[in-house]
N, C-alpha and C positions, 0 to 999 in steps of 0.2 A: 459965396461965401461963407465960410465956417466961422464955429461961434466957440471958443475956447472952451468956454465959463458954462455952455449950457447941461451940459451934462451934471457937469460936478456942483451941482444946486438945492440944496438939500430938500428935499420931497414935503411939504407938511402935514406935522403929525396927528394924529388919532385920539382927538378926545373926547375921550368914555367917564362918564358919571359908570358905580354899580353898584347896585343898593339890591334890596332883598326885602319881598311883599309875603306880608302871613294873612291872614285870617285864617275863622275860628267862623266852628255852623255851629250849631244849638237842637240836640234831634234826641224822639227816646227811639228806646229797643222795642221790634213786636213782637220776639220770641225770644226763647233761653235754651242753650242750650247744658244738659244736667249730666255729667260724670255720676253715676248711680254705679257702686260698687258692695261689690263680697265678698270680705275675705275670712276663711274657714285654715282650722292648724288640724296634721292626722301622723300617727306618726307613722301609719303611711300613704302614702302620692296618688295613690290609689283611692283609700278613707276616704281624705283630705275633697281628693276629689268630686268623689260623689255627696257628699253633703251640697261641697258648694252647689252642684246640679242642681239640690231637691232644689237650693233657696233658691239662686235667679230664674229659678223657669216660673217659684212661687212670685214671687217679687212680677214678676215681664207680665204673667197676667192680670195680674192686680190695678196698670199701663190699661196694660189695657184697654184692662174696667172704667180707666177715666176717659175711654174716647180717645186716650191717644196715636192716632195709626200704625201702625206695625210698619211703615215706611220711614216713622221717622226715630227706633226704637236700633241698636245696632253693635255690636261688640268694640266695645274699644280699645281694650290689651286684653290679655287671659297672660297673668306669669302664676311661674312654683318658684315656691325660692324653700332652702336646707334651713331652717332655725336652727339658735347652738346657741350651748351656759359657755360663762366660764366659770368654773368649780375655780377654784385655789391657779390660774395660770392654764389648767387645762380645758381645751375648747367637747365639751359631749350634746353630739347631737341626739336634738331630740324630737326630729318629726320637723312634714311640711307646713308649708303657709302656700293657697289655694289664690289668688285674687283673679278675680274675675269681672271686671272692669266696661259701664253698658254707656253708652251716651242716647240721649234720649231727647227727642227735637220736642219741647212743650209752646207751639203758636200761643196762647190763651197768655196775655204774663201775671193774670190773675187765677191760673191755676197754678202756678208755679209753684205754692206750700203748700198747695195739695199733693201734688205730687209727689213732692220730697217724703210728707208726713207716712203717704203710703206704702214707698217705699219700705224704707225703716220696719213700717208698722209690717214688713211682710217678710224680711229679715236682712234687709242692708244696714250695715255699718260702716259704713260714709259715704259722704257726698263730697269727694273730693273736688268738688268746681264747677261751677254757677257762672257762663259766658251774658249776657247779654248785647244781639247783633241786629243788626237793622234789617229785611231787606231791602233789595235795588240803593244797598250805603250809598251806589259811585252820583246820582244824583243828590247825594247832601254834598259829597264832592267834586261835585262843578264846581257846585256854584259857589263854595270857598273855597274853586281852585282860582273862580270872575271874582272873586273880591280879594284876593292875592295882590294877583296883579294889577286892579284899582291903587291897593297900596302902596304896588310898586309903582304907580305914575305918582301918587301926592307925592312922595320924601323923590322921587328926582325933582318932579317941580319946584319943592322946596328949598333942597340943594341950591337951585340953577335959579331962581331967585331973590335967597338968600347971597349966593354968591357970584351975582348984577351979569349970572350967565345969557343965554339967546335962552327966553319964553318956553320954551315947549320944544321938550331936548328928546331926538327921538330913541327906541324901541333900536339893536342893533345885536340886540342879541337877547333869546328869553327862555335860561334851564327850569324843570320843572326840578322844585327839591326831593329827594328821600320821601318817599309818604311810611309811615304803617297803618291800618286799619285800625278801626278805636278796635278796639276788646273792654268791656268792667269785668273782674274778676274775683269769684270772695270763690274760701277755698274754704267750709264748715267742715265737723267730723261729728255723726250725731246720733243720738244717745235714744231709747223708745220716747215717742214723745202721744200727747194725748192732746194736742190743742196745733191748730195749725200752724205750722213759723211763717211769721210776715218775711215776705219779702217786696223788698223798694229795692228796685231798677234803680232808680232817678236818671240826668242825664244823662249824656251821650256826650263829648265833644271831637268834632271832624274838623283835621286841619288838612290845613294845605300855605306849602310855602312856591318861589323863583322867587331864581335873582334873576336879573335884565339888566344890559348897561345897554343903556340911555347917549348917542350920542347929540352933541352940542360945540 
């Protein structure tokens, strides 16, 4: 027997709810990454470099004196730039600027202000950044991710109940949205100081987001 109309019957369409789940977890930073710079100028490169090296050596030794491990101190960048003045529309060469940037990890947050003051007192003339970070931040992110999935499920159920659809939609696709690592950033131009610089790291926010498709 031949049934001509069977192949022509439309298949039931897939009914889908798509929601985005979001969440955040608050955490306290447990270390700081400082960028400490020494900038010097001279009529020739060698003069500026030599002065810079002498000052930076004093800065490094002073930081080591605070019991910061040597492996937590490293060069972040080193630049040499010509300097010019412009007088009556003419470019006048005035020498070179040498900048040596040092990256310092401070595991004791309460010591950050002391490290800054000590570096400045020993010749550093710029603290270009302070980044507060978290060891094992992925643990907090996994917590946020779990909460984001719960948030997505709650949204789907709310939609289903409001629209009088099936009460428990089933997830058929879960996509983790792009996530950027949390960083608290401060930039300070430092001058000589005689008191400890107060540094407050505050709370850090770790966010997670997922896009979920539910079939109902």
